[in-house]
C-alpha positions, 0 to 999 in steps of 0.5 A: 449482541455477543459474538463468541464472547465479544459484545459488538461494539456498534449498534445496528442503527450505526451499522446501518447508516455505516452500510447505507451511507458511508459505503462505496461498492468496487466491483470486480469482474465475473465469469461473464467478462469476455477476457475471462470467456476467451481464456483456454479452458486449462487456463480457467481451470488454473485461475481457479487453483489460484483464487483457492490459493488467494483465499488461504494467504487470507487466512494467514493475513487476517492472523498477522492482523489481529488474534481474534479476527478469525474467531470473530469472523466465523462467529459472525459469519454463522451469527448471520444466519439468523441475526440481521444485526450480525449480518451488519456487523459482519459486512462491516468486519469484511470492509475492514477485513478485520475487526477494527480499522481506520476509515480515513475520517476519524482519527481513532480506529473504528471497533466492531467489537467492545474492547477488541483493540488494534495493536501496534504491533497488530499479531505479529508481536505479543499482544502484550508487548510495550514499546518499552519493554520491547526496547529492553528485551533487545538491548538486553539480548545484545548485551547476552550476544544474541545476535542472530535472534536479533536479527531474525526477530527484526526481519520481515518475515518473522512472527514473534513470540515470548520465551524464558529469555524474552523473545524468539522468532519463528519465521513465517514457513514454520508459524504458517506451516499448515496454510503455507503447505496448502497455498504451495499445493494449489499453485502446484495445480494451477502451474500444471493447468495453465498454458501460459509458460512464463506463469508455470514457471514463476508458480512453480518457484512461489510454490518452493517459496512458500514451503522453505525457509529460505530467503533465497527461495523468495528471492527467485520467486519474486525474479520470475514474477517480475519478468511476467509482461505477455501473458493473459493471467494475473497472481501476485503474491504481496509482501508489504510492510505498512501495517506494523508500527513496532518494530520501526520504533527501535530506531527511536531509542538511542542505544537501541539504534547505535547497537543495531548500526554496530553489528550491521543489523538490517531491519524491516517491518513485517510483511503482511500477506496479499494477494492479487488475482486477475486478467491483464487488459492489454489495451491498458498495459500498452498505454502504461508501457510508453512510460518505461523508456523514461525511467533511465532518465528520469534516474539521472535527473534526481536530486543527489543522484551521484550519492546513491545507487540506483538500479533502473539507472543500468539496467531498465528491467521493469515490467508493468501490466493493466488489470482487471481484478476477479480477486483481492484478499489479504493486505489488498482486501485491508480497505481500511479507509482506502483502497490500493489503486496500483502497485510497484513490487518487490520492495527495495527490502526485498533480496530480488531487488538488491541482487539485481531482479526487476520490479513490476508495477500492476494498475487495478482498473476496477479501483481506478473506475469507481469514483463518483463524477456527480460528487466531483464536480460538486466539490469543484464548484465548492472549491476550485476558481471556475477558470480551472474546471476545464482542466480537471480530468480524473481520468489524468489522475491515472497518468499522476499514479503511473508517475508516482509507481515510476517514482518508487523506482528511483532514488536510495535504496532500503538502507536509507529508507528503513534507517528512518524507522516509523517515518520510512513510509511517508517519506517514500511515498511522499517521494514518489508523488513529488517525483510523478510531478516534479518530472511530468514537465521533462516527460512532456519535452523530452518523450512527448508523451503527455501534451501541455494541455494535458500537463495542466489536467494533470496537475490540476486533478492531482491538486485537488486530489490534495483536498483531504477529508479529514486529518491524517494519522501518521499510520496513513502514510499516503494521507500525510504525504498529500498533506505535506504537498498541499502545504508545500504548494500552499507556501510556495504560492503555487496555489491560493485563494481567491475572495471567495475562498476558491482555489487557483493554480500557478502553472508555471511554477509546479515544476520548480516548487516540486523539484525544490520538495524532492530535493529536501526529501532525498536529503531526508532519506540519505539523512538516515535520521529518524529525528530528521524525518520527524522534523521535515514530517512536523514542518510540512504536515501541519493540519491548518483552518485551510485544511479544516475548511476543505474538510467541512466542505468534503464533509457537507458533500457527504463522505464514503470512507468504508469500502465493499469489494464485491466478488464475484468468484 
């Protein structure tokens, strides 16, 4: 079957199997949710405008991801009215939120249409631009003295297109001017309606940021967003740069790397826009906020902390909220083998953080409550020694995630991280994971946030979460980080396997071993060396027979690597 000239790559039977046997649902809240029903009518009107804005942001993200996304999405949607085959392909498109995506199991991306492949530079760059040509053009531009143009090309907020001389960068506010104007209008309407004064002020700044080619406006919006703590409405415009795999390659070219350093050019991968709309759950937020007081204390415990400045060390300007989700769009909806459980923003590369603005952690309740408890028990029976089963408590993964998100606020700043190029995200996610576990015992002893019995539960549940379903690829930093952690634990005898091939844990070694790993990770970040990052990942990111055995067990229990987000608004 062809859609707008492109043939569907998967048979109807293959689509049936994916949708019926390999897809898990995440159901977001609807109009019948009690907290929504209790809102003021004006705030409900504000939410309706924010949901409209989220849909336009979704369109922007689809364009950023692939040049054919909108064409083929519209074609599938129309064909779905008369064809069950097209309807099933459209459902997979909605899961990936694009024409292709990794499912977390296969090493290669799943392509919905024949010969419609993902690009290393997504649609941020010309699709026919190779890594080699990209580097050659930049070197020629350096030789021609086009430094300002290079800075724009290597900025996180530009779309890059070909020009007569090579490449030119177009700021998002220009490239997406029609969409950004519509988004700004919706935000202004939402600001007009809402009764929440802090949210009103943030939305006004965010609307202006969509209209002006000015990083200062983004910074001001981010700073107001990071202050939101006490309201009922959650609205986020996310700007994260995991999808772009081309920009960071500049550090792999020695000539280009030297030129970038000589001209003091900051390199940041392109931001994909996302949008989250929801309601703040105040009970859940109260639990999360208990971790806030520990951050300055943990900053002092960080390895080599005398060699870099941490903004959390001098001012604990971090807000934290637990959210019942209404809408996830754009980057948030790219459910390609995984979905975001929580998030710490703005990232270090953003001007607001560099100029002393705060951060905000947001936790996704509907995502973390979507686990399969029966399958989890079968996994324990197959892979974990019986004496440790009592320590497995899925709800304690939330405590680990809290530590992970706080971990992003600790350690070297963005200049150290971005210098690692394509390996930066793996090292950063690895760092956040390890901070959470390495300092958990210190938090228990000093702040009594958890009991020592709960500490064993957190350790056990986290270690079980490292049981991967397939060999990860470099473009999936969270999974690569988990493989590194598993191998490090195994090599240092924190975990081992008994005669029945069941895993056991030496709780007494967890703290010491994770602090050792954290020191190695921070050394890599401080080195600013992609070569050292690559060597570290190559050493600890090996896929062994043990990992293959675990993956085979996972697959024998049934794997659901595809995600369907059920939205009711």
